[in-house]
Each structure stands twice: as C-alpha cells, then as structure tokens.
FIROVO-583578 format. One record per residue (C-alpha): x, y, z; residue number from 1. Coordinates in steps of 0.25 Angstrom, whole numbers, plus 5000, padded with zeros to 4 digits. Layout:
# FIROVO-583578
atom east X | north Y | up Z | seq NUM
...
//
This chain:
# FIROVO-583578
atom east 5519 | north 5323 | up 5280 | seq 1
atom east 5523 | north 5334 | up 5289 | seq 2
atom east 5527 | north 5347 | up 5283 | seq 3
atom east 5542 | north 5350 | up 5282 | seq 4
atom east 5539 | north 5365 | up 5283 | seq 5
atom east 5536 | north 5369 | up 5298 | seq 6
atom east 5530 | north 5382 | up 5294 | seq 7
atom east 5518 | north 5375 | up 5288 | seq 8
atom east 5515 | north 5369 | up 5301 | seq 9
atom east 5514 | north 5382 | up 5308 | seq 10
atom east 5500 | north 5386 | up 5302 | seq 11
atom east 5494 | north 5373 | up 5306 | seq 12
atom east 5500 | north 5373 | up 5320 | seq 13
atom east 5495 | north 5388 | up 5322 | seq 14
atom east 5481 | north 5384 | up 5317 | seq 15
atom east 5480 | north 5372 | up 5326 | seq 16
atom east 5485 | north 5381 | up 5338 | seq 17
atom east 5475 | north 5392 | up 5334 | seq 18
atom east 5463 | north 5383 | up 5333 | seq 19
atom east 5467 | north 5376 | up 5346 | seq 20
atom east 5468 | north 5390 | up 5353 | seq 21
atom east 5454 | north 5394 | up 5347 | seq 22
atom east 5448 | north 5381 | up 5352 | seq 23
atom east 5454 | north 5384 | up 5366 | seq 24
atom east 5449 | north 5398 | up 5365 | seq 25
atom east 5435 | north 5394 | up 5361 | seq 26
atom east 5435 | north 5383 | up 5372 | seq 27
atom east 5439 | north 5393 | up 5383 | seq 28
atom east 5429 | north 5404 | up 5378 | seq 29
atom east 5418 | north 5394 | up 5379 | seq 30
atom east 5422 | north 5389 | up 5393 | seq 31
atom east 5423 | north 5403 | up 5398 | seq 32
atom east 5409 | north 5405 | up 5392 | seq 33
atom east 5404 | north 5393 | up 5400 | seq 34
atom east 5410 | north 5398 | up 5413 | seq 35
atom east 5404 | north 5412 | up 5411 | seq 36
atom east 5390 | north 5407 | up 5407 | seq 37
atom east 5387 | north 5395 | up 5417 | seq 38
atom east 5382 | north 5399 | up 5431 | seq 39
atom east 5392 | north 5396 | up 5442 | seq 40
atom east 5383 | north 5400 | up 5453 | seq 41
atom east 5369 | north 5395 | up 5457 | seq 42
atom east 5358 | north 5405 | up 5454 | seq 43
atom east 5343 | north 5408 | up 5455 | seq 44
atom east 5336 | north 5413 | up 5442 | seq 45
atom east 5323 | north 5421 | up 5444 | seq 46
atom east 5314 | north 5427 | up 5434 | seq 47
atom east 5301 | north 5433 | up 5438 | seq 48
atom east 5289 | north 5435 | up 5429 | seq 49
atom east 5291 | north 5446 | up 5419 | seq 50
atom east 5307 | north 5446 | up 5420 | seq 51
atom east 5314 | north 5443 | up 5407 | seq 52
atom east 5327 | north 5437 | up 5414 | seq 53
atom east 5330 | north 5429 | up 5426 | seq 54
atom east 5338 | north 5435 | up 5438 | seq 55
atom east 5349 | north 5426 | up 5443 | seq 56
atom east 5353 | north 5426 | up 5457 | seq 57
atom east 5365 | north 5419 | up 5462 | seq 58
atom east 5365 | north 5410 | up 5474 | seq 59
atom east 5367 | north 5395 | up 5478 | seq 60
atom east 5358 | north 5383 | up 5476 | seq 61
atom east 5357 | north 5375 | up 5488 | seq 62
atom east 5354 | north 5360 | up 5485 | seq 63
atom east 5352 | north 5355 | up 5471 | seq 64
atom east 5348 | north 5365 | up 5460 | seq 65
atom east 5339 | north 5355 | up 5453 | seq 66
atom east 5329 | north 5352 | up 5464 | seq 67
atom east 5315 | north 5357 | up 5463 | seq 68
atom east 5317 | north 5367 | up 5474 | seq 69
atom east 5331 | north 5374 | up 5474 | seq 70
atom east 5337 | north 5381 | up 5486 | seq 71
atom east 5344 | north 5394 | up 5482 | seq 72
atom east 5352 | north 5404 | up 5490 | seq 73
atom east 5354 | north 5418 | up 5485 | seq 74
atom east 5367 | north 5425 | up 5486 | seq 75
atom east 5367 | north 5434 | up 5498 | seq 76
atom east 5371 | north 5446 | up 5489 | seq 77
atom east 5359 | north 5444 | up 5479 | seq 78
atom east 5353 | north 5456 | up 5474 | seq 79
atom east 5338 | north 5454 | up 5470 | seq 80
atom east 5335 | north 5457 | up 5455 | seq 81
atom east 5321 | north 5461 | up 5449 | seq 82
atom east 5316 | north 5447 | up 5450 | seq 83
atom east 5317 | north 5448 | up 5465 | seq 84
atom east 5312 | north 5462 | up 5467 | seq 85
atom east 5300 | north 5462 | up 5477 | seq 86
atom east 5301 | north 5448 | up 5479 | seq 87
atom east 5303 | north 5441 | up 5493 | seq 88
atom east 5315 | north 5434 | up 5487 | seq 89
atom east 5323 | north 5447 | up 5486 | seq 90
atom east 5327 | north 5447 | up 5501 | seq 91
atom east 5330 | north 5432 | up 5501 | seq 92
atom east 5340 | north 5434 | up 5489 | seq 93
atom east 5347 | north 5446 | up 5495 | seq 94
atom east 5349 | north 5438 | up 5508 | seq 95
atom east 5355 | north 5426 | up 5501 | seq 96
atom east 5343 | north 5418 | up 5505 | seq 97
atom east 5339 | north 5404 | up 5501 | seq 98
atom east 5327 | north 5401 | up 5492 | seq 99
atom east 5320 | north 5389 | up 5486 | seq 100
atom east 5318 | north 5390 | up 5471 | seq 101
atom east 5306 | north 5382 | up 5465 | seq 102
atom east 5309 | north 5382 | up 5450 | seq 103
atom east 5296 | north 5375 | up 5447 | seq 104
atom east 5287 | north 5384 | up 5455 | seq 105
atom east 5295 | north 5397 | up 5451 | seq 106
atom east 5297 | north 5401 | up 5465 | seq 107
atom east 5308 | north 5405 | up 5475 | seq 108
atom east 5304 | north 5402 | up 5489 | seq 109
atom east 5310 | north 5405 | up 5503 | seq 110
atom east 5319 | north 5393 | up 5507 | seq 111
atom east 5313 | north 5393 | up 5522 | seq 112
atom east 5298 | north 5398 | up 5520 | seq 113
atom east 5295 | north 5393 | up 5506 | seq 114
atom east 5289 | north 5407 | up 5503 | seq 115
atom east 5289 | north 5410 | up 5488 | seq 116
atom east 5299 | north 5422 | up 5486 | seq 117
atom east 5298 | north 5423 | up 5471 | seq 118
atom east 5290 | north 5417 | up 5459 | seq 119
atom east 5296 | north 5416 | up 5445 | seq 120
atom east 5305 | north 5409 | up 5436 | seq 121
atom east 5316 | north 5404 | up 5446 | seq 122
atom east 5327 | north 5394 | up 5444 | seq 123
atom east 5339 | north 5390 | up 5453 | seq 124
atom east 5351 | north 5388 | up 5444 | seq 125
atom east 5364 | north 5381 | up 5448 | seq 126
atom east 5378 | north 5386 | up 5445 | seq 127
atom east 5388 | north 5376 | up 5438 | seq 128
atom east 5394 | north 5372 | up 5452 | seq 129
atom east 5380 | north 5369 | up 5457 | seq 130
atom east 5377 | north 5361 | up 5445 | seq 131
atom east 5389 | north 5352 | up 5446 | seq 132
atom east 5387 | north 5351 | up 5461 | seq 133
atom east 5373 | north 5346 | up 5459 | seq 134
atom east 5377 | north 5336 | up 5448 | seq 135
atom east 5369 | north 5323 | up 5450 | seq 136
atom east 5380 | north 5312 | up 5450 | seq 137
atom east 5370 | north 5301 | up 5447 | seq 138
atom east 5369 | north 5307 | up 5433 | seq 139
atom east 5384 | north 5306 | up 5431 | seq 140
atom east 5386 | north 5291 | up 5429 | seq 141
atom east 5374 | north 5291 | up 5419 | seq 142
atom east 5381 | north 5302 | up 5411 | seq 143
atom east 5394 | north 5294 | up 5411 | seq 144
atom east 5387 | north 5282 | up 5406 | seq 145
atom east 5381 | north 5289 | up 5394 | seq 146
atom east 5394 | north 5296 | up 5391 | seq 147
atom east 5401 | north 5282 | up 5391 | seq 148
atom east 5390 | north 5277 | up 5382 | seq 149
atom east 5391 | north 5289 | up 5372 | seq 150
atom east 5406 | north 5285 | up 5371 | seq 151
atom east 5403 | north 5271 | up 5368 | seq 152
atom east 5394 | north 5275 | up 5357 | seq 153
atom east 5405 | north 5283 | up 5351 | seq 154
atom east 5415 | north 5271 | up 5352 | seq 155
atom east 5405 | north 5262 | up 5345 | seq 156
atom east 5402 | north 5272 | up 5334 | seq 157
atom east 5417 | north 5274 | up 5330 | seq 158
atom east 5419 | north 5259 | up 5331 | seq 159
atom east 5408 | north 5256 | up 5321 | seq 160
atom east 5413 | north 5267 | up 5312 | seq 161
atom east 5427 | north 5261 | up 5312 | seq 162
atom east 5421 | north 5247 | up 5308 | seq 163
atom east 5413 | north 5254 | up 5297 | seq 164
atom east 5426 | north 5260 | up 5292 | seq 165
atom east 5432 | north 5246 | up 5292 | seq 166
atom east 5442 | north 5250 | up 5303 | seq 167
atom east 5438 | north 5239 | up 5313 | seq 168
atom east 5441 | north 5243 | up 5328 | seq 169
atom east 5437 | north 5237 | up 5341 | seq 170
atom east 5427 | north 5244 | up 5349 | seq 171
atom east 5436 | north 5245 | up 5360 | seq 172
atom east 5447 | north 5252 | up 5352 | seq 173
atom east 5436 | north 5262 | up 5347 | seq 174
atom east 5432 | north 5264 | up 5361 | seq 175
atom east 5447 | north 5266 | up 5365 | seq 176
atom east 5450 | north 5276 | up 5354 | seq 177
atom east 5436 | north 5283 | up 5356 | seq 178
atom east 5440 | north 5286 | up 5371 | seq 179
atom east 5454 | north 5290 | up 5367 | seq 180
atom east 5447 | north 5300 | up 5357 | seq 181
atom east 5439 | north 5305 | up 5369 | seq 182
atom east 5451 | north 5308 | up 5377 | seq 183
atom east 5457 | north 5317 | up 5366 | seq 184
atom east 5444 | north 5324 | up 5364 | seq 185
atom east 5440 | north 5326 | up 5379 | seq 186
atom east 5452 | north 5326 | up 5387 | seq 187
atom east 5462 | north 5333 | up 5377 | seq 188
atom east 5450 | north 5341 | up 5371 | seq 189
atom east 5453 | north 5336 | up 5357 | seq 190
atom east 5467 | north 5341 | up 5356 | seq 191
atom east 5470 | north 5331 | up 5344 | seq 192
atom east 5456 | north 5325 | up 5344 | seq 193
atom east 5451 | north 5312 | up 5349 | seq 194
atom east 5445 | north 5309 | up 5335 | seq 195
atom east 5459 | north 5311 | up 5329 | seq 196
atom east 5466 | north 5302 | up 5339 | seq 197
atom east 5456 | north 5290 | up 5337 | seq 198
atom east 5456 | north 5292 | up 5322 | seq 199
atom east 5471 | north 5290 | up 5322 | seq 200
atom east 5472 | north 5279 | up 5331 | seq 201
atom east 5461 | north 5271 | up 5324 | seq 202
atom east 5468 | north 5274 | up 5310 | seq 203
atom east 5481 | north 5268 | up 5315 | seq 204
atom east 5473 | north 5255 | up 5318 | seq 205
atom east 5467 | north 5255 | up 5304 | seq 206
atom east 5479 | north 5259 | up 5295 | seq 207
atom east 5472 | north 5253 | up 5283 | seq 208
atom east 5459 | north 5261 | up 5285 | seq 209
atom east 5465 | north 5274 | up 5290 | seq 210
atom east 5455 | north 5283 | up 5283 | seq 211
atom east 5443 | north 5274 | up 5288 | seq 212
atom east 5448 | north 5274 | up 5302 | seq 213
atom east 5450 | north 5289 | up 5302 | seq 214
atom east 5436 | north 5292 | up 5296 | seq 215
atom east 5430 | north 5283 | up 5306 | seq 216
atom east 5433 | north 5294 | up 5317 | seq 217
atom east 5427 | north 5305 | up 5308 | seq 218
atom east 5415 | north 5297 | up 5305 | seq 219
atom east 5413 | north 5294 | up 5320 | seq 220
atom east 5414 | north 5309 | up 5323 | seq 221
atom east 5404 | north 5313 | up 5312 | seq 222
atom east 5394 | north 5302 | up 5315 | seq 223
atom east 5395 | north 5307 | up 5330 | seq 224
atom east 5391 | north 5321 | up 5326 | seq 225
atom east 5380 | north 5316 | up 5316 | seq 226
atom east 5374 | north 5308 | up 5328 | seq 227
atom east 5375 | north 5320 | up 5337 | seq 228
atom east 5368 | north 5329 | up 5327 | seq 229
atom east 5358 | north 5319 | up 5323 | seq 230
atom east 5354 | north 5317 | up 5338 | seq 231
atom east 5354 | north 5332 | up 5340 | seq 232
atom east 5345 | north 5334 | up 5328 | seq 233
atom east 5335 | north 5324 | up 5333 | seq 234
atom east 5335 | north 5329 | up 5347 | seq 235
atom east 5333 | north 5344 | up 5343 | seq 236
atom east 5323 | north 5341 | up 5332 | seq 237
atom east 5314 | north 5334 | up 5343 | seq 238
atom east 5317 | north 5344 | up 5353 | seq 239
atom east 5309 | north 5357 | up 5356 | seq 240
atom east 5313 | north 5371 | up 5352 | seq 241
atom east 5324 | north 5373 | up 5362 | seq 242
atom east 5334 | north 5366 | up 5353 | seq 243
atom east 5327 | north 5371 | up 5339 | seq 244
atom east 5338 | north 5381 | up 5336 | seq 245
atom east 5349 | north 5370 | up 5336 | seq 246
atom east 5341 | north 5361 | up 5326 | seq 247
atom east 5347 | north 5368 | up 5313 | seq 248
atom east 5361 | north 5367 | up 5318 | seq 249
atom east 5360 | north 5353 | up 5322 | seq 250
atom east 5353 | north 5349 | up 5309 | seq 251
atom east 5363 | north 5356 | up 5301 | seq 252
atom east 5375 | north 5349 | up 5308 | seq 253
atom east 5368 | north 5336 | up 5306 | seq 254
atom east 5366 | north 5339 | up 5291 | seq 255
atom east 5381 | north 5342 | up 5290 | seq 256
atom east 5386 | north 5330 | up 5297 | seq 257
atom east 5377 | north 5321 | up 5289 | seq 258
atom east 5378 | north 5328 | up 5276 | seq 259
atom east 5393 | north 5330 | up 5275 | seq 260
atom east 5396 | north 5315 | up 5275 | seq 261
atom east 5385 | north 5312 | up 5266 | seq 262
atom east 5390 | north 5322 | up 5256 | seq 263
atom east 5404 | north 5316 | up 5257 | seq 264
atom east 5399 | north 5302 | up 5253 | seq 265
atom east 5388 | north 5306 | up 5243 | seq 266
atom east 5393 | north 5301 | up 5229 | seq 267
atom east 5385 | north 5312 | up 5221 | seq 268
atom east 5392 | north 5323 | up 5229 | seq 269
atom east 5406 | north 5316 | up 5228 | seq 270
atom east 5404 | north 5316 | up 5213 | seq 271
atom east 5399 | north 5330 | up 5213 | seq 272
atom east 5412 | north 5336 | up 5219 | seq 273
atom east 5421 | north 5325 | up 5214 | seq 274
atom east 5425 | north 5321 | up 5228 | seq 275
atom east 5432 | north 5308 | up 5224 | seq 276
atom east 5441 | north 5315 | up 5214 | seq 277
atom east 5443 | north 5327 | up 5223 | seq 278
atom east 5447 | north 5319 | up 5236 | seq 279
atom east 5460 | north 5314 | up 5232 | seq 280
atom east 5465 | north 5328 | up 5228 | seq 281
atom east 5463 | north 5333 | up 5242 | seq 282
atom east 5474 | north 5334 | up 5252 | seq 283
atom east 5475 | north 5320 | up 5259 | seq 284
atom east 5466 | north 5315 | up 5248 | seq 285
atom east 5470 | north 5300 | up 5249 | seq 286
atom east 5467 | north 5300 | up 5264 | seq 287
atom east 5454 | north 5308 | up 5262 | seq 288
atom east 5449 | north 5298 | up 5251 | seq 289
atom east 5451 | north 5287 | up 5261 | seq 290
atom east 5443 | north 5294 | up 5271 | seq 291
atom east 5432 | north 5297 | up 5261 | seq 292
atom east 5432 | north 5282 | up 5258 | seq 293
atom east 5430 | north 5279 | up 5273 | seq 294
atom east 5419 | north 5290 | up 5274 | seq 295
atom east 5412 | north 5283 | up 5262 | seq 296
atom east 5413 | north 5269 | up 5269 | seq 297
atom east 5405 | north 5275 | up 5281 | seq 298
atom east 5395 | north 5281 | up 5271 | seq 299
atom east 5393 | north 5267 | up 5265 | seq 300
atom east 5389 | north 5261 | up 5279 | seq 301
atom east 5376 | north 5270 | up 5283 | seq 302
atom east 5371 | north 5259 | up 5292 | seq 303
atom east 5384 | north 5259 | up 5300 | seq 304
atom east 5384 | north 5274 | up 5300 | seq 305
atom east 5370 | north 5274 | up 5306 | seq 306
atom east 5374 | north 5265 | up 5317 | seq 307
atom east 5386 | north 5275 | up 5320 | seq 308
atom east 5376 | north 5286 | up 5320 | seq 309
atom east 5367 | north 5279 | up 5330 | seq 310
atom east 5379 | north 5277 | up 5339 | seq 311
atom east 5383 | north 5291 | up 5338 | seq 312
atom east 5369 | north 5295 | up 5342 | seq 313
atom east 5370 | north 5285 | up 5354 | seq 314
atom east 5383 | north 5292 | up 5358 | seq 315
atom east 5376 | north 5306 | up 5358 | seq 316
atom east 5364 | north 5301 | up 5366 | seq 317
atom east 5373 | north 5295 | up 5376 | seq 318
atom east 5381 | north 5309 | up 5377 | seq 319
atom east 5367 | north 5316 | up 5378 | seq 320
atom east 5363 | north 5306 | up 5390 | seq 321
atom east 5376 | north 5309 | up 5396 | seq 322
atom east 5374 | north 5324 | up 5396 | seq 323
atom east 5359 | north 5322 | up 5400 | seq 324
atom east 5364 | north 5315 | up 5412 | seq 325
atom east 5374 | north 5326 | up 5416 | seq 326
atom east 5364 | north 5337 | up 5413 | seq 327
atom east 5354 | north 5331 | up 5422 | seq 328
atom east 5364 | north 5327 | up 5433 | seq 329
atom east 5367 | north 5342 | up 5433 | seq 330
atom east 5352 | north 5346 | up 5434 | seq 331
atom east 5347 | north 5348 | up 5420 | seq 332
atom east 5333 | north 5343 | up 5416 | seq 333
atom east 5333 | north 5344 | up 5401 | seq 334
atom east 5329 | north 5332 | up 5393 | seq 335
atom east 5337 | north 5321 | up 5386 | seq 336
atom east 5332 | north 5326 | up 5373 | seq 337
atom east 5337 | north 5340 | up 5376 | seq 338
atom east 5350 | north 5334 | up 5380 | seq 339
atom east 5351 | north 5328 | up 5366 | seq 340
atom east 5350 | north 5341 | up 5360 | seq 341
atom east 5360 | north 5348 | up 5369 | seq 342
atom east 5371 | north 5337 | up 5370 | seq 343
atom east 5371 | north 5334 | up 5355 | seq 344
atom east 5372 | north 5349 | up 5351 | seq 345
atom east 5382 | north 5352 | up 5362 | seq 346
atom east 5391 | north 5340 | up 5358 | seq 347
atom east 5390 | north 5344 | up 5344 | seq 348
atom east 5394 | north 5358 | up 5347 | seq 349
atom east 5405 | north 5353 | up 5356 | seq 350
atom east 5411 | north 5345 | up 5345 | seq 351
atom east 5414 | north 5357 | up 5337 | seq 352
atom east 5429 | north 5360 | up 5339 | seq 353
atom east 5428 | north 5374 | up 5345 | seq 354
atom east 5436 | north 5371 | up 5358 | seq 355
atom east 5444 | north 5360 | up 5364 | seq 356
atom east 5435 | north 5348 | up 5366 | seq 357
atom east 5423 | north 5357 | up 5364 | seq 358
atom east 5426 | north 5362 | up 5378 | seq 359
atom east 5416 | north 5374 | up 5381 | seq 360
atom east 5408 | north 5371 | up 5368 | seq 361
atom east 5401 | north 5360 | up 5374 | seq 362
atom east 5398 | north 5367 | up 5387 | seq 363
atom east 5392 | north 5379 | up 5380 | seq 364
atom east 5384 | north 5370 | up 5371 | seq 365
atom east 5379 | north 5362 | up 5382 | seq 366
atom east 5375 | north 5374 | up 5391 | seq 367
atom east 5368 | north 5381 | up 5379 | seq 368
atom east 5360 | north 5369 | up 5374 | seq 369
atom east 5356 | north 5365 | up 5388 | seq 370
atom east 5351 | north 5380 | up 5391 | seq 371
atom east 5344 | north 5379 | up 5378 | seq 372
atom east 5336 | north 5367 | up 5382 | seq 373
atom east 5332 | north 5374 | up 5395 | seq 374
atom east 5343 | north 5369 | up 5405 | seq 375
atom east 5355 | north 5377 | up 5411 | seq 376
atom east 5367 | north 5381 | up 5403 | seq 377
atom east 5376 | north 5378 | up 5415 | seq 378
atom east 5370 | north 5363 | up 5416 | seq 379
atom east 5374 | north 5362 | up 5401 | seq 380
atom east 5388 | north 5366 | up 5403 | seq 381
atom east 5389 | north 5357 | up 5415 | seq 382
atom east 5384 | north 5345 | up 5407 | seq 383
atom east 5394 | north 5348 | up 5396 | seq 384
atom east 5405 | north 5349 | up 5406 | seq 385
atom east 5402 | north 5336 | up 5413 | seq 386
atom east 5399 | north 5329 | up 5399 | seq 387
atom east 5413 | north 5334 | up 5395 | seq 388
atom east 5419 | north 5328 | up 5408 | seq 389
atom east 5413 | north 5315 | up 5405 | seq 390
atom east 5419 | north 5315 | up 5391 | seq 391
atom east 5432 | north 5318 | up 5397 | seq 392
atom east 5431 | north 5306 | up 5406 | seq 393
atom east 5429 | north 5297 | up 5394 | seq 394
atom east 5441 | north 5304 | up 5388 | seq 395
atom east 5449 | north 5301 | up 5400 | seq 396
atom east 5446 | north 5286 | up 5397 | seq 397
atom east 5452 | north 5288 | up 5383 | seq 398
atom east 5464 | north 5294 | up 5390 | seq 399
atom east 5465 | north 5281 | up 5398 | seq 400
atom east 5465 | north 5273 | up 5386 | seq 401
atom east 5477 | north 5281 | up 5381 | seq 402
atom east 5485 | north 5277 | up 5393 | seq 403
atom east 5482 | north 5262 | up 5392 | seq 404
atom east 5492 | north 5253 | up 5384 | seq 405
atom east 5483 | north 5253 | up 5372 | seq 406
atom east 5483 | north 5268 | up 5372 | seq 407
atom east 5497 | north 5269 | up 5366 | seq 408
atom east 5491 | north 5267 | up 5352 | seq 409
atom east 5481 | north 5278 | up 5354 | seq 410
atom east 5492 | north 5287 | up 5360 | seq 411
atom east 5500 | north 5285 | up 5347 | seq 412
atom east 5488 | north 5287 | up 5339 | seq 413
atom east 5486 | north 5301 | up 5345 | seq 414
atom east 5500 | north 5304 | up 5343 | seq 415
atom east 5499 | north 5300 | up 5328 | seq 416
atom east 5486 | north 5308 | up 5327 | seq 417
atom east 5492 | north 5321 | up 5333 | seq 418
atom east 5505 | north 5320 | up 5324 | seq 419
atom east 5498 | north 5317 | up 5311 | seq 420
atom east 5487 | north 5327 | up 5313 | seq 421
atom east 5498 | north 5338 | up 5316 | seq 422
atom east 5506 | north 5333 | up 5304 | seq 423
atom east 5494 | north 5334 | up 5295 | seq 424
atom east 5491 | north 5348 | up 5300 | seq 425
atom east 5505 | north 5353 | up 5298 | seq 426
atom east 5508 | north 5347 | up 5284 | seq 427
//
C-alpha cells in the first residue's frame, strides 16, 4: 500500500535520482575516456633497436591499412624524432612524403624507388575513422546472423524455464516478450529494465503462479551469467598467459554464481540458520516464501537446468561469433578462442549497472581486453560500438512489437510494472 505520508517518499525519490545521476556521470566519464584514448588520426609507429618506446608520427594511410604493404603519407609539418635521426627517412618525413610500410620485414621503403629508408619495428595504425571506413561489409551479414541466433537461444532458454516453473507459455510469446525486454534494455538504456517488464507481463498471464513466473526471469538471468562465467573460465584456463590475470576473478565469479543458489537450497544449511522459520518473519515474507518454493522447484530439476545452461552457453558462443565477425571485418586478426575470453569477460563487466545500459563500460572493457590479447584498443572499442548497434537494432524490433495490436497488453504491463515498482519503493 502506498504510504499516506508524502515525506516518506522523498528519501526514496532522492536516492533513485542520486543513483541515476551517478550512473549518468559514470557513463559520461567512461565515454570521455574512450574519446580521449582512441586515436582519431592514422599514424606510423616506429621503434628502432635499443629504443624503449615507439615514436608515433601522424599522417594518412592511403588504401587499406591491413594490406601486406601499407602506403603511408607523413604530415608535412612532421618533426623527426630520435628514431629517424641520421636515417634517410628523416627528410621524407619533413616533406610529408609517401612511404611503403612493410610490417613483416620491419622496413620502411621509399614509395617510388623501393629503397629501404629505415629498419626496425614498424606499424601503420589506423584512426577510428579509417577503421570504420575500411570495414569489410561482407562480414556484416554474418555478424547479424549470429546475433539473431544468440537472441533465439535466449528466447528458448526462458521458454524452457517457464515450462519448468509450470507456467506454460508459447515459444512465440516468449519471443515477443524477450524482444520487448531488449527494447527497454538497449533503446531506453534500462530506465525501468527489460527484465522487470517481461516479468510483470508474464506474471499477469499466470496469476495463479505469480511467484514462479517472476522467479523464471531471475533464474533466466542467473543461468545466463553462469553460462557466461563457465565459458569464460574454460576459455581462459585453456589459453596462454595473456589472460592469466583474469582467471582468479572469473573463477571467483563462477563460484559465487553457482555457490549462492546451491547454498540457498541446501537442506543442511537451511536447518542450520533456521531459514524456513525465519523467512515468514521477513518483510514480504509470504511472497518471499513463494519465490523460495519456486527456486526449490528449479533445484529439483537438475537435468532441465543443465539444458538451460547449454542454451546459455550457445547464446554466448553466438554472441562471441558476432563480435569475432565484427572485429575481423574491422581488420583484427585475433583467434576465435581469444574472442571467447574477450567477449565473455567484457559482457560480464558490462552487465554491472555502473552506467545506463553499460554505455562506456563495454567499450573500455572490449578495448582493454583486445589490447591485452595483442590487438588494437581502438578496434576493440569499435567492435563494442557496432555490437551495441546490433543489439539496438534487435531492440527496435521489440519496439515494433509494442506498436502492433497485441502490444497493448505489454504496454499496460509496463505501466503496471512502473507504478507498482514506484509504490513499493515509496511505501
């Protein structure tokens, strides 16, 4: 029941506003960090023998930056540094000349004569506009296909969990509500939350099994995270030392995700803390008891939960394949195995509600992890942006569902979710 004292609602409202402002500030700070750290201009990186750091010279890459021999033109105002001192390349750099960069041979050659002007560790790196400009469009349909497959794994997983909870729902209805949830998560950046919306809509369709229907959404999210952590742990443990520092964090997360539900349903632990007698005394005790019963119903079906876990891993493998296709279309060369480590960890970090919809968090995570694997930070950021764009396009599909005749029920469910959630926080 909503409180009759309006002053009681003020602290809750202020707290929600404060958390929202903090979330927006974190997102803005991370976006600013991305803008500052990614290169916006093409450059030539040179490091001669004995030098501790590479020298970066701005210019323009003419042609594709991932070709075996890259044509690079220096800025005409270039001031040669120590790496160019005494080399034939210094004059060419000062004049804004054109050179051929041979990364494999470690050479910079004159564009016309082919004369070797410098030997050392050399690499032509693109700026963000160049990376997007050189995007291989052949990889885009492949990425979209895998993203669609990933969403179908999510739909099927939730559909199966609803059946386990004895809340039978058609696959098409689960599909519709899942896509509506994606709309609220990706387009509206989780203003109320896609999970909350589909939870309330499915609960209204199973009034006699409200707790079980509501629990299905939470179980869907938890099993999704367990599948992500498990796949990440397997990939990292079978990888080389580049990802070794991530292993303790991933294993800890996996242990927590698996251990907490197991502890909740463990009979010995429940008796030890007198959980069954304590639960009715808690606020909303009757409702929590029904949710607890729904959780134990899931625990009694380990085979079905194992199937849901496999569907979850299928979802994350398809999401990885999508990002792999995007990254390689942008010019990256890391292996699919590397991308499993990168995508699962980056998506797990993005799921932490630090900013609206994980905006900025995912870009920093993708860029950092791809550079850890040996790729370019900027390509990781670009991959995350395009992946986010793909999710937004799927979310728009959920928005279209809301406009169709059958969307009225979902819209009313969203309104009820918003009002009840606000009332619960203000009471």
